[in-house]
C-alpha positions in Angstrom: -33.1 15.3 25.4 -31.1 15.0 28.7 -30.6 18.7 28.8 -34.3 19.4 28.4 -35.1 16.9 31.1 -32.6 18.5 33.4 -34.1 21.9 32.8 -37.6 20.7 33.6 -36.3 19.1 36.8 -34.6 22.3 37.9 -37.7 24.3 37.1 -39.8 21.9 39.2 -37.4 22.2 42.2 -37.5 26.0 42.0 -41.3 26.0 41.9 -41.3 24.0 45.1 -38.6 26.0 46.9 -39.7 29.5 46.1 -43.1 29.3 47.9 -41.3 27.7 50.9 -38.7 30.5 51.0 -41.4 33.2 50.7 -43.4 31.5 53.5 -40.4 31.5 55.8 -39.6 35.2 55.1 -43.3 36.1 55.6 -43.4 34.2 59.0 -40.3 35.9 60.3 -41.4 39.3 59.1 -44.8 38.8 60.8 -43.1 37.9 64.1 -40.7 40.9 63.9 -43.6 43.2 63.1 -45.5 42.0 66.1 -42.4 42.2 68.3 -41.9 45.8 67.3 -45.4 46.7 68.5 -44.7 45.0 71.8 -41.4 46.7 72.3 -43.0 50.1 71.4 -45.6 49.5 74.1 -48.4 49.5 71.6 -51.7 48.9 73.6 -53.1 46.9 70.6 -50.3 44.4 70.7 -51.7 40.8 70.5 -49.5 38.6 72.7 -51.3 35.4 71.7 -50.5 36.0 68.1 -47.0 37.0 69.0 -46.4 33.7 70.7 -47.9 31.8 67.8 -45.8 33.7 65.3 -42.7 33.1 67.4 -43.4 29.4 67.5 -43.7 29.4 63.7 -40.4 31.2 63.2 -36.8 29.9 62.9 -36.1 31.5 66.3 -38.2 28.9 68.1 -36.1 26.3 69.9 -38.1 25.1 73.0 -35.8 22.3 74.0 -32.5 24.0 73.2 -29.6 23.3 75.7 -27.9 26.7 75.1 -31.1 28.5 75.9 -31.4 26.5 79.1 -27.9 27.6 80.0 -28.9 31.2 79.6 -31.8 30.8 81.9 -29.9 28.9 84.5 -27.2 31.7 84.5 -30.1 34.2 85.1 -31.4 32.2 88.1 -27.9 31.8 89.5 -27.3 35.5 89.4 -30.4 36.0 91.5 -28.6 34.4 94.5 -26.6 37.6 94.8 -27.7 41.2 95.3 -26.2 42.7 92.2 -29.5 43.7 90.6 -27.8 45.1 87.5 -26.2 41.7 86.9 -29.5 39.9 87.1 -31.1 42.4 84.7 -28.2 41.9 82.3 -28.8 38.1 82.4 -32.6 38.6 82.0 -32.1 40.9 79.0 -29.7 38.3 77.5 -32.4 35.7 77.7 -34.9 38.0 76.1 -32.5 38.8 73.3 -32.7 35.1 72.4 -36.3 34.5 73.3 -38.5 37.6 73.8 -41.6 35.7 74.9 -39.9 34.1 77.9 -42.2 35.0 80.8 -39.7 34.2 83.6 -37.2 36.7 82.1 -39.8 39.5 82.0 -40.9 38.8 85.5 -37.4 38.8 86.8 -36.4 41.9 84.8 -39.4 43.8 86.2 -38.5 42.9 89.8 -34.9 43.8 89.5 -35.5 47.0 87.6 -37.9 48.0 90.4 -35.2 47.3 93.0 -32.9 49.6 91.0 -35.5 52.4 91.0 -36.0 52.1 87.2 -39.8 52.2 87.4 -40.4 52.8 83.7 -38.5 49.7 82.7 -40.0 47.7 85.5 -43.6 48.7 84.5 -42.8 47.8 80.8 -41.6 44.2 81.6 -44.4 43.7 84.1 -46.9 44.6 81.4 -45.3 42.3 78.8 -45.3 39.4 81.3 -49.0 40.1 82.1 -49.9 40.2 78.4 -48.1 36.9 77.7 -49.7 35.2 80.7 -53.2 36.5 79.9 -52.9 35.1 76.3 -52.3 31.7 77.8 -55.3 32.0 80.2 -57.5 33.1 77.3 -56.7 29.8 75.5 -58.6 27.6 78.0 -59.2 26.9 81.7 -56.9 23.9 82.1 -59.5 21.7 83.8 -59.9 19.1 81.0 -57.9 18.0 78.0 -60.5 19.7 75.7 -60.1 23.0 77.5 -56.3 22.7 78.2 -54.1 25.8 78.2 -52.2 26.0 75.0 -48.5 26.6 75.6 -45.4 26.8 73.4 -43.0 25.7 76.0 -42.9 23.8 79.3 -41.5 27.0 81.0 -44.9 28.6 80.1 -46.6 25.9 82.1 -44.6 26.7 85.2 -44.9 30.4 84.8 -48.7 30.2 84.6 -48.9 27.9 87.6 -46.8 30.3 89.6 -48.9 33.3 88.5 -52.0 31.5 89.7 -50.4 31.1 93.2 -50.5 27.3 92.9 -48.1 24.7 94.1 -46.9 22.3 91.5 -46.9 18.5 92.2 -46.4 15.4 90.0 -46.5 15.8 86.3 -47.4 13.3 83.5 -47.4 13.4 79.8 -50.4 12.0 77.9 -51.5 11.6 74.3 -55.2 11.7 73.7 -57.1 11.8 70.4 -54.0 12.8 68.5 -52.9 15.6 70.9 -50.1 15.8 73.4 -50.8 17.1 77.0 -49.0 17.7 80.2 -51.2 16.9 83.2 -49.9 18.6 86.3 -51.2 18.1 89.8 -51.6 21.5 91.5 -52.6 22.7 95.0 -53.7 26.1 96.2 -50.9 27.5 98.4 -53.6 28.6 100.9 -54.9 25.0 101.2 -57.5 22.9 99.5 -57.6 19.6 97.6 -55.1 18.9 94.7 -56.5 18.9 91.2 -55.3 18.4 87.7 -54.3 21.1 85.2 -54.0 20.2 81.6 -51.6 21.9 79.1 -51.8 21.3 75.4 -48.2 20.8 74.2 -48.8 20.0 70.6 -46.5 22.9 69.4 -43.4 22.1 71.4 -43.6 18.4 70.9 -44.2 18.8 67.1 -40.9 20.7 67.1 -39.2 18.0 69.2 -40.4 15.2 66.9 -39.2 17.1 63.8 -35.8 17.7 65.4 -35.4 14.1 66.3 -36.2 13.1 62.7 -33.4 15.3 61.5 
């Protein structure tokens, strides 16, 4: 009787685990497939879907300290004039997080300085595609129309691309959603105003990590 009960319990566990395993493999494969299209320069590449698939994959670690160290090393390398060294640091960041907009922007600039126009154009196009996918998610003027981001770094990259100066920032939770409200000002003058970013995805990851 005990053996029969044990078998039923094991069968139940397997029935639960198998769909979860298949889902994880499916998610990773979907992200890898989309990433291949981007790396191949496929004009039909969907950058919004790529970012979503990445955020749903095991690669996603928006508040990882080691990843921050990689980015800081990239920014430190920019203090010198060794363009190849900066490119190397940027490519290292991208090998860990290919949807990092800062790394693509920096790689594009440094490749251009090296005269590698093909590589520069490629990274510039990827950065533009990633930024456009964020812009397409809203206008940032209200919580309801907030830009949807998968990392805080995306907030700063978008603000920079819009030629805005970043001011104070506050985190808010409204109607079950998490937001970053950032005060911005046009660099050419004008009154400050608020930009809203929906941070549900990165903060869901953070909460899950803290529970572990």
